[in-house]
ZAVEX-541557 format. One record per residue: residue number from 1; residue in three letters; x, y, z of N, C-alpha, C in turn; chain. Coordinates in steps of 0.05 Angstrom, whole numbers. Each point is the difference from the previous one (the first is absolute). Last residue first. Layout:
<recs>
<rec NUM,ALA,<X,Y,Z>,<X,Y,Z>,<X,Y,Z>,A>,
...
</recs>
This chain:
<recs>
<rec 228,ARG,<2221,6990,4531>,<25,3,8>,<8,24,-11>,A>,
<rec 227,GLU,<-79,-47,-14>,<-11,26,15>,<32,11,3>,A>,
<rec 226,ASP,<-17,-91,-45>,<-7,36,-18>,<5,15,19>,A>,
<rec 225,PRO,<59,-80,25>,<-31,3,4>,<-6,29,-17>,A>,
<rec 224,LEU,<85,-56,-30>,<-2,16,23>,<-33,1,1>,A>,
<rec 223,ARG,<65,-87,-26>,<-20,23,-20>,<-6,20,33>,A>,
<rec 222,TYR,<90,-65,-9>,<-21,14,12>,<-13,15,-10>,A>,
<rec 221,LEU,<75,-82,-23>,<-18,34,-9>,<-19,-6,9>,A>,
<rec 220,PHE,<101,-55,14>,<-34,3,-8>,<-8,26,2>,A>,
<rec 219,LEU,<92,-81,13>,<-17,24,-9>,<-27,4,0>,A>,
<rec 218,GLY,<54,-71,64>,<1,15,-26>,<-9,27,0>,A>,
<rec 217,ASN,<3,-51,82>,<-19,-26,-21>,<12,14,-19>,A>,
<rec 216,ALA,<19,51,68>,<18,-26,7>,<-11,-22,-27>,A>,
<rec 215,ASP,<-17,100,-24>,<4,-18,22>,<14,-23,4>,A>,
<rec 214,LEU,<-24,99,-56>,<11,-23,-6>,<4,-8,31>,A>,
<rec 213,GLY,<-61,72,-73>,<12,-10,32>,<14,-25,-8>,A>,
<rec 212,PRO,<-54,87,-59>,<11,-32,1>,<17,2,31>,A>,
<rec 211,VAL,<-97,54,-27>,<25,4,10>,<15,-26,-4>,A>,
<rec 210,TRP,<-80,58,-56>,<5,-30,6>,<33,11,19>,A>,
<rec 209,GLY,<-66,53,-63>,<-19,-14,33>,<17,-24,9>,A>,
<rec 208,GLY,<23,61,-81>,<-12,-13,0>,<-18,-19,25>,A>,
<rec 207,LYS,<71,68,5>,<-28,15,-11>,<-21,-23,-12>,A>,
<rec 206,PHE,<80,-30,47>,<-19,9,13>,<-19,14,-10>,A>,
<rec 205,LEU,<58,-45,-56>,<-14,-10,20>,<-14,7,10>,A>,
<rec 204,ARG,<61,51,-48>,<-22,-6,-6>,<-21,-19,8>,A>,
<rec 203,TRP,<78,24,41>,<-24,27,0>,<-17,-11,-12>,A>,
<rec 202,GLY,<71,-53,5>,<-7,-2,28>,<-32,21,-3>,A>,
<rec 201,SER,<60,-8,-80>,<-24,-26,4>,<-14,4,31>,A>,
<rec 200,GLU,<75,62,-21>,<-29,3,-17>,<-20,-17,0>,A>,
<rec 199,THR,<91,11,39>,<-17,-2,16>,<-25,4,-17>,A>,
<rec 198,LEU,<88,-6,-42>,<-5,-23,19>,<-20,2,17>,A>,
<rec 197,ASP,<25,47,-94>,<-14,8,23>,<-4,-25,14>,A>,
<rec 196,PRO,<86,22,-73>,<-26,-17,6>,<-14,3,22>,A>,
<rec 195,GLU,<71,71,-44>,<1,-29,14>,<-32,-8,5>,A>,
<rec 194,ASP,<31,89,-34>,<7,-19,-18>,<-2,-27,14>,A>,
<rec 193,GLU,<-5,83,52>,<-24,-6,-24>,<2,-23,-16>,A>,
<rec 192,HIS,<46,-8,100>,<4,18,-23>,<-25,-4,-26>,A>,
<rec 191,SER,<-3,-5,114>,<8,-20,-25>,<5,21,-27>,A>,
<rec 190,CYS,<-30,11,96>,<12,-27,5>,<16,-9,-27>,A>,
<rec 189,LEU,<-66,78,11>,<21,4,16>,<21,-20,4>,A>,
<rec 188,PRO,<-78,-11,-46>,<11,11,-15>,<23,15,14>,A>,
<rec 187,TRP,<-64,-64,38>,<17,-6,-17>,<20,17,-14>,A>,
<rec 186,MET,<-71,13,69>,<24,1,6>,<22,-3,-26>,A>,
<rec 185,ALA,<-98,-20,1>,<6,23,2>,<29,9,1>,A>,
<rec 184,TRP,<-19,-95,8>,<0,9,-24>,<4,30,1>,A>,
<rec 183,ASP,<-1,-29,84>,<27,-16,-22>,<-9,14,-25>,A>,
<rec 182,ARG,<-71,8,56>,<23,19,8>,<21,-2,-19>,A>,
<rec 181,VAL,<-70,-63,-9>,<-9,19,-14>,<21,29,13>,A>,
<rec 180,THR,<11,-89,32>,<11,-5,-30>,<-17,29,-10>,A>,
<rec 179,TYR,<-10,-12,96>,<30,6,-8>,<6,3,-35>,A>,
<rec 178,PHE,<-97,31,52>,<17,-28,-8>,<30,7,-18>,A>,
<rec 177,SER,<-69,64,35>,<11,-18,24>,<2,-32,-9>,A>,
<rec 176,ALA,<-20,90,-49>,<-15,-22,-6>,<-1,-16,28>,A>,
<rec 175,LEU,<52,79,1>,<-23,8,-22>,<-18,-28,-7>,A>,
<rec 174,ARG,<73,5,76>,<-30,3,-1>,<-17,8,-19>,A>,
<rec 173,TYR,<91,-20,-18>,<-9,-24,15>,<-37,9,7>,A>,
<rec 172,LEU,<57,68,-19>,<-3,-14,-28>,<-12,-30,8>,A>,
<rec 171,PRO,<29,56,74>,<-17,16,-16>,<-16,-16,-28>,A>,
<rec 170,GLU,<80,-33,53>,<-23,-11,10>,<-25,20,-12>,A>,
<rec 169,SER,<85,1,-43>,<-8,-26,2>,<-28,-1,17>,A>,
<rec 168,LEU,<58,74,-22>,<-25,-6,-19>,<-12,-25,12>,A>,
<rec 167,PHE,<90,31,36>,<-22,22,5>,<-28,-12,-11>,A>,
<rec 166,PHE,<77,-47,-21>,<-4,-9,31>,<-28,26,4>,A>,
<rec 165,TYR,<40,5,-85>,<-17,-31,0>,<-4,-1,32>,A>,
<rec 164,ALA,<51,69,-24>,<-33,10,-12>,<-16,-30,9>,A>,
<rec 163,GLN,<97,-6,25>,<-23,23,22>,<-24,5,-16>,A>,
<rec 162,ARG,<61,-44,-52>,<-10,-23,25>,<-8,17,19>,A>,
<rec 161,GLY,<26,48,-76>,<-19,-14,-8>,<-12,-29,20>,A>,
<rec 160,ILE,<70,73,12>,<-25,9,-3>,<-22,-19,-3>,A>,
<rec 159,ALA,<91,-27,-5>,<-9,-2,34>,<-32,15,-4>,A>,
<rec 158,GLY,<27,-33,-96>,<17,-2,21>,<-21,5,30>,A>,
<rec 157,SER,<-37,-21,-93>,<4,29,8>,<23,1,34>,A>,
<rec 156,ARG,<-22,-80,-49>,<-12,16,-24>,<13,34,9>,A>,
<rec 155,ARG,<19,-77,56>,<15,-1,-19>,<-13,17,-24>,A>,
<rec 154,GLY,<-50,-8,86>,<36,17,-1>,<15,-11,-20>,A>,
<rec 153,ALA,<-87,-30,4>,<4,31,-9>,<27,15,-3>,A>,
<rec 152,ARG,<-5,-106,8>,<-5,16,-26>,<-5,29,-4>,A>,
<rec 151,ALA,<5,-43,93>,<28,5,-18>,<-2,7,-32>,A>,
<rec 150,SER,<-83,-12,47>,<15,32,17>,<31,-5,-11>,A>,
<rec 149,LEU,<-63,-64,-28>,<-6,19,-13>,<24,24,12>,A>,
<rec 148,THR,<-6,-100,17>,<23,12,-20>,<-7,29,-7>,A>,
<rec 147,ASP,<-63,-56,52>,<20,3,23>,<27,10,-26>,A>,
<rec 146,GLY,<-79,-21,-43>,<-4,24,17>,<28,4,23>,A>,
<rec 145,LEU,<-7,-79,-56>,<-2,27,-20>,<0,18,15>,A>,
<rec 144,GLY,<-11,-80,46>,<26,4,-10>,<7,23,-21>,A>,
<rec 143,GLU,<-94,-24,25>,<21,14,27>,<27,4,-7>,A>,
<rec 142,PHE,<-83,-35,-54>,<19,19,-10>,<23,8,27>,A>,
<rec 141,PRO,<-75,-57,4>,<24,-14,-13>,<17,18,-11>,A>,
<rec 140,THR,<-56,16,94>,<-3,0,-33>,<20,-15,-9>,A>,
<rec 139,ASP,<-31,-30,94>,<15,18,-14>,<-6,9,-27>,A>,
<rec 138,ALA,<-50,-63,95>,<12,7,-27>,<15,20,-7>,A>,
<rec 137,GLU,<-54,-31,82>,<27,-18,-10>,<12,7,-29>,A>,
<rec 136,ARG,<-79,47,26>,<8,-4,23>,<25,-13,2>,A>,
<rec 135,PHE,<-57,13,-69>,<18,16,-5>,<20,-5,27>,A>,
<rec 134,ALA,<-92,-28,-12>,<9,-19,-27>,<37,10,2>,A>,
<rec 133,GLU,<-63,36,63>,<6,-33,3>,<16,-7,-18>,A>,
<rec 132,LEU,<-34,86,-13>,<17,3,27>,<6,-32,-6>,A>,
<rec 131,TYR,<-64,11,-53>,<29,12,-14>,<22,6,23>,A>,
<rec 130,SER,<-79,-75,1>,<0,28,5>,<27,8,-5>,A>,
<rec 129,ILE,<-56,-87,-36>,<22,3,17>,<2,31,3>,A>,
<rec 128,THR,<-57,-48,-57>,<-1,-15,14>,<24,4,21>,A>,
<rec 127,SER,<-54,64,-57>,<-13,-25,7>,<5,-21,20>,A>,
<rec 126,ALA,<49,81,-29>,<-2,-3,20>,<-21,-22,9>,A>,
<rec 125,ASP,<72,-28,-72>,<-15,25,0>,<-12,3,31>,A>,
<rec 124,MET,<82,-54,-67>,<-12,4,24>,<-19,22,-6>,A>,
<rec 123,PHE,<70,-73,-62>,<-22,21,5>,<-15,8,18>,A>,
<rec 122,ARG,<107,-50,-31>,<-30,-5,14>,<-12,22,-3>,A>,
<rec 121,VAL,<81,-37,-60>,<-10,26,15>,<-35,-12,12>,A>,
<rec 120,ALA,<110,-47,-39>,<-32,-2,9>,<-9,26,11>,A>,
<rec 119,SER,<98,4,-47>,<-5,-9,26>,<-40,-1,-8>,A>,
<rec 118,THR,<73,40,-63>,<-24,-20,-7>,<-8,-15,27>,A>,
<rec 117,GLU,<57,75,9>,<-26,10,-9>,<-17,-28,-16>,A>,
<rec 116,ASP,<66,7,87>,<9,-8,-24>,<-31,2,-15>,A>,
<rec 115,PRO,<33,61,76>,<-13,-27,9>,<1,-4,-38>,A>,
<rec 114,ALA,<74,66,38>,<-27,4,0>,<-12,-29,-11>,A>,
<rec 113,ASP,<94,72,15>,<-13,-27,5>,<-27,4,0>,A>,
<rec 112,VAL,<65,46,-63>,<-20,11,23>,<-5,-24,6>,A>,
<rec 111,GLY,<41,13,-85>,<15,-1,22>,<-14,-1,28>,A>,
<rec 110,ASP,<-37,20,-94>,<23,19,17>,<11,-6,16>,A>,
<rec 109,SER,<-66,-60,-39>,<25,7,-15>,<17,23,5>,A>,
<rec 108,ARG,<-70,-22,60>,<16,-17,7>,<34,-2,-22>,A>,
<rec 107,VAL,<-86,57,-4>,<16,8,21>,<26,-24,4>,A>,
<rec 106,ALA,<-64,-12,-67>,<20,26,-8>,<8,8,26>,A>,
<rec 105,ARG,<-54,-73,4>,<17,-8,-20>,<20,25,-2>,A>,
<rec 104,LEU,<-76,12,47>,<24,-20,20>,<22,-5,-14>,A>,
<rec 103,GLY,<-72,48,-37>,<9,18,16>,<18,-16,15>,A>,
<rec 102,SER,<-55,-54,-58>,<23,25,-15>,<13,18,16>,A>,
<rec 101,ARG,<-66,-57,37>,<22,-16,-2>,<26,20,-23>,A>,
<rec 100,LEU,<-88,42,29>,<16,-7,27>,<32,-23,-4>,A>,
<rec 99,ILE,<-67,28,-63>,<17,21,-1>,<15,-5,20>,A>,
<rec 98,ALA,<-61,-70,-22>,<25,8,-18>,<18,26,8>,A>,
<rec 97,GLU,<-74,-28,53>,<16,-17,1>,<23,9,-18>,A>,
<rec 96,ALA,<-72,48,-5>,<13,6,24>,<23,-22,-1>,A>,
<rec 95,GLU,<-64,-16,-69>,<17,27,4>,<19,9,16>,A>,
<rec 94,SER,<-58,-73,9>,<18,-2,-18>,<18,21,-3>,A>,
<rec 93,GLU,<-75,12,56>,<22,-19,12>,<20,-6,-21>,A>,
<rec 92,GLU,<-60,91,-13>,<0,-32,-1>,<20,-16,14>,A>,
<rec 91,MET,<-32,107,22>,<22,-21,-12>,<-5,-27,4>,A>,
<rec 90,LEU,<-55,97,15>,<-8,-27,6>,<27,-9,-26>,A>,
<rec 89,HIS,<19,98,41>,<-21,-17,-19>,<0,-28,13>,A>,
<rec 88,ARG,<30,111,32>,<-2,-33,0>,<-19,-11,-16>,A>,
<rec 87,PRO,<35,98,-30>,<-20,-12,18>,<9,-26,3>,A>,
<rec 86,THR,<56,92,-17>,<-1,-31,-14>,<-15,-11,21>,A>,
<rec 85,ARG,<35,82,20>,<-23,12,-18>,<-7,-33,-15>,A>,
<rec 84,LEU,<66,11,68>,<-25,9,11>,<-22,5,-23>,A>,
<rec 83,HIS,<85,-35,-22>,<-2,-19,17>,<-34,13,7>,A>,
<rec 82,ARG,<52,51,-48>,<-7,-21,-22>,<-17,-11,20>,A>,
<rec 81,GLU,<46,60,41>,<-28,14,-6>,<-10,-25,-21>,A>,
<rec 80,ILE,<83,-14,38>,<-19,-2,21>,<-30,14,-12>,A>,
<rec 79,ARG,<75,-5,-57>,<-11,-27,9>,<-19,-4,21>,A>,
<rec 78,GLY,<45,83,-26>,<-13,-10,-22>,<-13,-27,6>,A>,
<rec 77,ALA,<58,37,63>,<-30,12,5>,<-14,-7,-21>,A>,
<rec 76,ILE,<89,-31,-5>,<-15,-11,16>,<-32,12,6>,A>,
<rec 75,ALA,<58,36,-58>,<-2,-24,-14>,<-14,-13,25>,A>,
<rec 74,ASP,<33,84,25>,<-27,1,-22>,<-4,-29,-10>,A>,
<rec 73,GLY,<70,2,63>,<-24,8,9>,<-22,6,-23>,A>,
<rec 72,HIS,<105,-19,6>,<-25,-16,-15>,<-29,4,2>,A>,
<rec 71,PRO,<61,32,78>,<11,-3,-23>,<-25,-17,-17>,A>,
<rec 70,LEU,<-31,71,60>,<10,-21,10>,<13,-14,-28>,A>,
<rec 69,LEU,<-61,76,15>,<25,7,14>,<21,-23,-2>,A>,
<rec 68,GLY,<-92,-1,-31>,<19,8,-24>,<23,9,17>,A>,
<rec 67,LEU,<-78,-36,34>,<20,-16,-13>,<21,11,-10>,A>,
<rec 66,ALA,<-60,57,34>,<14,-15,27>,<21,-18,-20>,A>,
<rec 65,GLU,<-60,44,-56>,<18,18,15>,<18,-16,18>,A>,
<rec 64,GLY,<-64,-45,-46>,<17,9,-16>,<20,10,10>,A>,
<rec 63,ARG,<-78,-17,54>,<15,-18,-7>,<31,-1,-11>,A>,
<rec 62,ILE,<-70,67,-4>,<13,0,31>,<13,-22,1>,A>,
<rec 61,ARG,<-50,4,-75>,<19,26,-3>,<18,-1,26>,A>,
<rec 60,VAL,<-70,-66,-16>,<23,0,-21>,<22,19,8>,A>,
<rec 59,GLY,<-79,5,47>,<25,-25,10>,<18,2,-18>,A>,
<rec 58,GLN,<-70,60,-23>,<15,9,25>,<20,-18,10>,A>,
<rec 57,ASP,<-66,-28,-63>,<14,24,-14>,<26,6,21>,A>,
<rec 56,THR,<-55,-70,35>,<10,0,-31>,<15,19,-6>,A>,
<rec 55,ASP,<-27,-10,101>,<-14,-3,-19>,<19,0,-29>,A>,
<rec 54,LEU,<37,-43,93>,<-13,29,-11>,<-9,-4,-26>,A>,
<rec 53,THR,<39,-66,71>,<-31,8,-1>,<-3,18,-13>,A>,
<rec 52,TRP,<94,-33,5>,<-20,-15,-14>,<-32,1,5>,A>,
<rec 51,PHE,<77,51,48>,<1,7,-32>,<-12,-16,-15>,A>,
<rec 50,ALA,<-1,-12,95>,<-12,30,-11>,<0,3,-30>,A>,
<rec 49,PHE,<42,-73,57>,<-25,-7,-8>,<-10,29,-15>,A>,
<rec 48,HIS,<92,-16,43>,<-9,-27,-13>,<-31,1,-13>,A>,
<rec 47,LEU,<34,79,49>,<11,-3,-32>,<-1,-28,-5>,A>,
<rec 46,ARG,<-37,24,82>,<-8,18,-13>,<12,-11,-37>,A>,
<rec 45,PHE,<36,-51,73>,<-32,-2,-6>,<-18,12,-16>,A>,
<rec 44,ASP,<101,-21,32>,<-7,23,-7>,<-27,-4,-11>,A>,
<rec 43,GLU,<69,-69,28>,<-23,4,19>,<-16,36,-5>,A>,
<rec 42,GLU,<79,-43,-38>,<-21,-17,-4>,<-22,4,21>,A>,
<rec 41,ILE,<70,65,-12>,<-21,0,-28>,<-12,-28,2>,A>,
<rec 40,PRO,<30,48,93>,<7,-16,-21>,<-13,-4,-28>,A>,
<rec 39,PRO,<-27,87,57>,<8,-28,9>,<14,-15,-24>,A>,
<rec 38,LEU,<3,106,26>,<-7,-20,-19>,<1,-29,9>,A>,
<rec 37,GLN,<9,100,35>,<3,-28,15>,<-15,-19,-14>,A>,
<rec 36,ALA,<8,86,-32>,<24,4,21>,<8,-29,10>,A>,
<rec 35,PRO,<-81,25,-50>,<24,-4,-20>,<26,-5,13>,A>,
<rec 34,ASP,<-101,-30,26>,<21,18,14>,<27,-5,-20>,A>,
<rec 33,THR,<-98,-33,-29>,<22,-10,15>,<22,29,3>,A>,
<rec 32,ARG,<-108,-8,-23>,<25,8,-3>,<24,-7,17>,A>,
<rec 31,GLY,<-99,-53,-27>,<12,19,22>,<28,11,-9>,A>,
<rec 30,GLU,<-47,-74,-45>,<4,-8,34>,<11,27,17>,A>,
<rec 29,LEU,<-40,23,-83>,<-2,-27,3>,<-2,-13,27>,A>,
<rec 28,GLU,<0,95,-81>,<4,-7,30>,<-8,-40,-4>,A>,
<rec 27,ILE,<26,96,-65>,<-10,-30,-4>,<9,-13,34>,A>,
<rec 26,GLY,<15,89,-49>,<-28,0,19>,<-1,-24,0>,A>,
<rec 25,ASN,<75,34,-56>,<-32,1,-12>,<-28,-12,22>,A>,
<rec 24,ARG,<96,23,26>,<-9,19,-10>,<-22,-2,-24>,A>,
<rec 23,ASP,<35,-68,62>,<-11,18,15>,<-13,28,-19>,A>,
<rec 22,LEU,<38,-77,-35>,<-18,-9,9>,<-12,30,16>,A>,
<rec 21,ILE,<86,7,-34>,<-21,-5,-20>,<-26,-9,7>,A>,
<rec 20,ALA,<64,-2,64>,<-5,30,-3>,<-23,3,-26>,A>,
<rec 19,HIS,<42,-85,40>,<-27,12,14>,<-5,26,-13>,A>,
<rec 18,TRP,<63,-40,-46>,<-23,-10,-6>,<-23,4,19>,A>,
<rec 17,ARG,<90,31,12>,<-12,12,-18>,<-32,-14,-13>,A>,
<rec 16,ARG,<57,-33,72>,<-9,30,6>,<-15,13,-24>,A>,
<rec 15,GLN,<38,-90,-11>,<-27,0,26>,<-3,32,-4>,A>,
<rec 14,TRP,<77,-11,-47>,<-28,-7,-15>,<-19,4,20>,A>,
<rec 13,ASP,<76,15,38>,<-7,15,-11>,<-22,-6,-16>,A>,
<rec 12,LYS,<37,-63,51>,<-15,13,12>,<-6,34,-14>,A>,
<rec 11,VAL,<56,-78,-40>,<-36,-5,3>,<-10,23,19>,A>,
<rec 10,ASP,<75,19,-69>,<-2,-6,23>,<-25,-5,5>,A>,
<rec 9,ALA,<42,32,-80>,<7,-27,9>,<2,-5,30>,A>,
<rec 8,ILE,<-50,64,-87>,<9,3,30>,<7,-31,6>,A>,
<rec 7,PRO,<-4,26,-105>,<-10,-4,22>,<13,0,30>,A>,
<rec 6,THR,<10,72,-86>,<12,-28,9>,<-17,-10,25>,A>,
<rec 5,GLY,<-61,58,-60>,<32,1,4>,<6,-25,6>,A>,
<rec 4,GLN,<-95,2,3>,<14,24,9>,<24,2,0>,A>,
<rec 3,ASN,<-70,-52,-63>,<16,-6,19>,<21,28,9>,A>,
<rec 2,THR,<-115,-14,-33>,<29,6,-3>,<22,-10,21>,A>,
<rec 1,MET,<-96,-24,-64>,<16,-5,20>,<23,11,3>,A>,
</recs>
């Protein structure tokens, strides 16, 4: 993966260059956005989805080229490829609970607001409640961490880091449509290499088929259906 010189500190420039990379490789999804009339990045659906639908070898090359334009893009690209090649597996309740508690403990140790890791944890799945119903009035217990990431990106890379965080937020959310996966993919933008990875537990839970939640009754883990 190649980082082509100094990263470009402008969201519209990144947008145009990402579209140009897709054009050059003949990748279409939502049609070509007029480069003179780019939509807000939050509404640029071609960039949200096209990079995650590519064949393995082509995808690695194209994603690496696109992400190489951004600060710490090589490290972000490495995480994305790790995510895409790591299959989901069935994680036992006890392991999922241990990972959740460890993740909350690490976040709290960093001074970030999060639920007490010693709190009781409930378990849910589709046999008793749908995913949408379970999360209708629930948040992630890692919400406090997510709220710090833009500022962390700014501390790591200055204004260009905050711009990159804004630019990548929606496309990387669409990688799996889960914020814990997005935050894990963007962690290299938000931290130094010697810092503990506060997002790893959320990603591991997702790959093990679990999503953590926090509602009025406390912590819970929801087992995702196999087909999700």
